[in-house]
C-alpha positions in Angstrom: -192.6 -60.1 -55.5 -190.9 -59.4 -52.2 -191.6 -55.8 -51.2 -189.0 -53.2 -51.9 -188.5 -50.0 -50.0 -187.7 -46.5 -51.4 -185.5 -44.2 -49.2 -184.5 -41.6 -51.7 -185.6 -40.0 -54.9 -183.5 -37.7 -57.1 -184.5 -35.9 -60.4 -182.8 -33.5 -62.7 -184.1 -31.9 -66.0 -183.9 -28.5 -67.5 -186.1 -26.3 -65.3 -186.6 -28.9 -62.8 -183.6 -29.3 -60.3 -185.2 -32.0 -58.1 -188.3 -34.3 -57.7 -190.0 -31.7 -55.5 -189.9 -29.1 -58.2 -191.4 -31.4 -60.7 -194.1 -32.5 -58.3 -195.1 -28.9 -57.9 -194.8 -28.4 -61.7 -192.7 -25.4 -60.8 -190.1 -24.8 -63.6 -187.0 -22.8 -62.7 -185.3 -21.2 -65.8 -182.1 -21.0 -63.7 -182.0 -24.7 -63.5 -180.2 -25.0 -66.8 -177.3 -27.3 -65.9 -177.0 -30.1 -63.4 -174.7 -29.4 -60.4 -173.3 -33.0 -60.5 -171.1 -32.2 -57.5 -169.9 -35.8 -57.3 -167.7 -35.0 -60.3 -164.5 -33.0 -60.1 -164.5 -30.0 -62.4 -162.3 -31.8 -65.0 -164.6 -34.7 -65.1 -167.6 -32.5 -65.4 -166.1 -30.9 -68.5 -165.5 -34.2 -70.1 -169.1 -35.6 -69.6 -172.3 -35.0 -71.5 -175.4 -33.3 -70.2 -177.2 -36.7 -69.7 -174.3 -38.2 -67.7 -174.2 -35.1 -65.5 -178.0 -35.2 -65.1 -177.7 -38.9 -64.0 -175.0 -38.1 -61.5 -177.1 -35.3 -60.0 -180.2 -37.4 -59.7 -178.1 -40.2 -58.2 -176.5 -37.8 -55.7 -179.9 -36.5 -54.5 -181.4 -40.0 -54.0 -178.3 -41.4 -52.2 -178.2 -38.2 -49.9 -181.9 -38.4 -49.0 -181.4 -42.1 -48.2 -178.2 -41.4 -46.1 -176.5 -44.2 -48.1 -172.8 -44.6 -48.9 -172.2 -43.9 -52.7 -169.0 -45.8 -52.4 -170.7 -49.0 -51.6 -174.1 -48.8 -53.4 -174.7 -51.3 -56.3 -176.6 -49.7 -59.2 -179.0 -50.3 -62.1 -179.0 -47.8 -64.9 -181.7 -47.9 -67.5 -182.1 -46.0 -70.8 -183.7 -46.4 -74.2 -180.9 -44.5 -76.0 -177.9 -43.9 -73.6 -175.3 -41.5 -75.0 -177.2 -41.1 -78.3 -176.0 -37.6 -78.9 -172.3 -38.5 -78.5 -172.7 -41.7 -80.5 -174.2 -40.0 -83.4 -171.6 -37.2 -83.4 -168.9 -39.9 -83.4 -170.5 -41.7 -86.3 -170.8 -38.5 -88.2 -167.2 -37.8 -87.6 -166.1 -41.2 -88.8 -168.3 -40.8 -92.0 -167.2 -37.3 -93.0 -163.6 -36.6 -91.8 -160.6 -37.8 -93.8 -159.1 -39.9 -90.9 -162.5 -41.0 -89.6 -161.1 -42.0 -86.2 -162.9 -40.8 -83.1 -160.8 -39.5 -80.1 -160.5 -42.1 -77.2 -162.5 -39.7 -75.0 -165.4 -39.5 -77.4 -165.4 -43.3 -78.0 -165.6 -44.2 -74.2 -168.2 -41.4 -73.7 -170.4 -43.1 -76.3 -171.0 -46.5 -74.6 -174.3 -47.3 -72.9 -172.8 -47.5 -69.4 -171.0 -44.2 -69.6 -173.1 -42.6 -66.7 -172.5 -45.7 -64.6 -168.8 -45.7 -65.3 -168.2 -42.1 -64.4 -170.4 -42.3 -61.2 -168.4 -45.4 -60.0 -165.0 -43.6 -60.8 -166.0 -40.5 -59.0 -167.3 -42.3 -56.0 -164.6 -44.9 -55.9 -167.4 -47.5 -56.1 -166.4 -51.1 -56.9 -169.9 -52.6 -56.3 -172.0 -54.4 -58.8 -173.4 -52.2 -61.6 -175.4 -53.0 -64.8 -176.7 -50.8 -67.6 -180.0 -51.8 -69.4 -181.7 -50.7 -72.6 -185.5 -51.4 -72.7 -186.9 -49.0 -75.3 -190.0 -47.4 -74.1 -190.2 -49.9 -71.2 -186.7 -49.1 -69.9 -188.0 -47.8 -66.5 -190.1 -51.0 -66.1 -187.2 -53.3 -67.1 -184.8 -51.3 -64.7 -187.3 -52.1 -61.9 -187.6 -55.7 -62.9 -183.9 -56.0 -62.7 -183.7 -54.2 -59.3 -186.4 -56.5 -57.9 -184.5 -59.6 -59.0 -181.2 -58.3 -57.6 -182.7 -57.4 -54.2 -184.5 -60.7 -54.0 -181.2 -62.6 -54.7 -178.7 -60.5 -52.8 -180.7 -58.3 -50.4 -179.2 -55.0 -49.3 -179.7 -51.8 -51.3 -179.2 -50.4 -54.7 -179.6 -47.3 -56.9 -182.0 -47.3 -59.8 -181.2 -44.6 -62.3 -183.4 -43.9 -65.5 -181.9 -41.5 -68.0 -182.5 -40.4 -71.5 -181.9 -37.3 -73.8 -183.6 -36.7 -77.0 -181.8 -38.1 -80.2 -180.7 -35.4 -82.5 -181.7 -35.1 -86.2 -182.4 -37.2 -88.3 -183.6 -39.3 -85.4 -185.2 -36.5 -83.4 -188.7 -37.4 -82.0 -191.7 -35.8 -83.6 -192.6 -34.3 -80.3 -189.4 -32.9 -78.7 -188.7 -33.5 -75.1 -185.8 -32.5 -72.8 -183.1 -34.6 -71.2 -184.2 -36.3 -68.0 -182.7 -38.4 -65.3 -184.6 -39.9 -62.3 -183.0 -42.0 -59.4 -184.3 -44.1 -56.7 -182.7 -45.6 -53.6 -184.2 -49.1 -53.2 -183.6 -51.6 -50.4 -184.9 -55.2 -49.6 -185.7 -54.0 -46.0 -187.2 -50.7 -44.6 -184.6 -48.1 -43.4 -185.0 -45.3 -41.2 -186.8 -42.6 -43.2 -188.0 -44.9 -45.9 -190.6 -43.2 -48.0 -192.7 -46.0 -49.4 -193.1 -49.7 -49.8 -193.2 -51.0 -53.4 -195.3 -54.2 -54.2 -197.2 -56.0 -57.0 -194.8 -55.3 -59.9 -196.4 -56.6 -63.1 -198.1 -55.9 -66.4 -201.2 -53.6 -66.5 -204.4 -54.9 -67.8 -205.7 -53.8 -71.1 -208.0 -51.3 -69.5 -205.3 -49.5 -67.7 -204.4 -45.9 -68.4 -202.3 -45.0 -71.3 -200.0 -42.3 -72.4 -201.4 -38.9 -73.3 -204.8 -39.5 -71.5 -206.0 -38.8 -68.1 -204.9 -38.7 -65.3 -201.3 -37.8 -66.5 -199.9 -34.4 -67.2 -196.3 -34.8 -68.2 -195.5 -31.8 -70.4 -192.9 -31.3 -71.5 -191.9 -34.9 -71.2 -194.7 -36.5 -73.2 -193.1 -39.2 -75.3 -189.9 -39.4 -73.2 -188.7 -43.0 -72.9 -188.3 -42.5 -69.1 -191.5 -40.4 -68.5 -193.0 -43.0 -66.3 -190.2 -42.5 -63.8 -191.7 -39.1 -63.3 -195.0 -40.6 -62.2 -193.2 -42.7 -59.6 -191.1 -39.8 -58.3 -194.3 -37.7 -58.1 -196.1 -40.3 -56.1 -193.2 -40.7 -53.7 -192.9 -36.9 -53.2 -196.7 -36.5 -52.7 -197.1 -39.6 -50.6 -199.7 -40.8 -52.9 -200.8 -44.6 -52.6 -201.9 -46.6 -55.6 -200.8 -48.4 -58.8 -198.2 -46.3 -60.8 -197.3 -47.1 -64.4 -193.6 -47.9 -65.1 -194.1 -47.7 -68.9 -196.3 -45.6 -71.1 -195.9 -47.3 -74.5 -199.6 -47.8 -74.9 -199.5 -51.6 -75.0 -198.0 -54.4 -72.6 -197.3 -51.7 -70.0 -196.1 -52.3 -66.4 -197.0 -50.9 -63.1 -196.1 -51.1 -59.5 -198.1 -50.5 -56.2 -196.8 -47.6 -54.0 -197.7 -47.7 -50.2 -196.4 -44.6 -48.4 -194.9 -45.1 -45.0 
């Protein structure tokens, strides 16, 4: 692969308002809601927690990179997308006499909801795609980003987001909502944090979820947990191979070279 360059990283999860807070493992109980300042107040009220979290992470990454949010292409990746809204809508359809969801709830349930709201709020008409890759969603988002930048050049935002599915699909080990964003470019920029190279599958002897050297509580089992490892490596300027998926088999990794 051609090298990519990271110039910004953003993160939001309950207790962790940015990537630096997670890298320090410094939880802040006051960080209970994402600021999502890109959205006007009316839009914030209409959107879900995970969409606001994605917006907040995106805003942080774009600001750190000094990029223009109105011109930035984007790749969103998520195992479940708006799963809470979707299941609420299906429950309404199954139990209420009319069984018809509101237009707002319907358009808030699609997989590219976060991408759509972010593009509307920033008046962004650039390319955007939203992927679903199960436990390898972060890795597949990076594969898509590598391909797009190799073909088109320029820059883009990669945003990984997921929230826990509600009952009866809730995970055995609960985890909170999480969104992580990266500003990526085909060429280095002033203030670039790191160069990314050697995207590929890990060998069978590679590290696996739940074992050393990873400490990801309370995000163990989160489909996008690997994005935390990349964010942490960037904040701490740590060189080496970083996993992009933690499924336990056929996992992916990328090499980080701090600048």
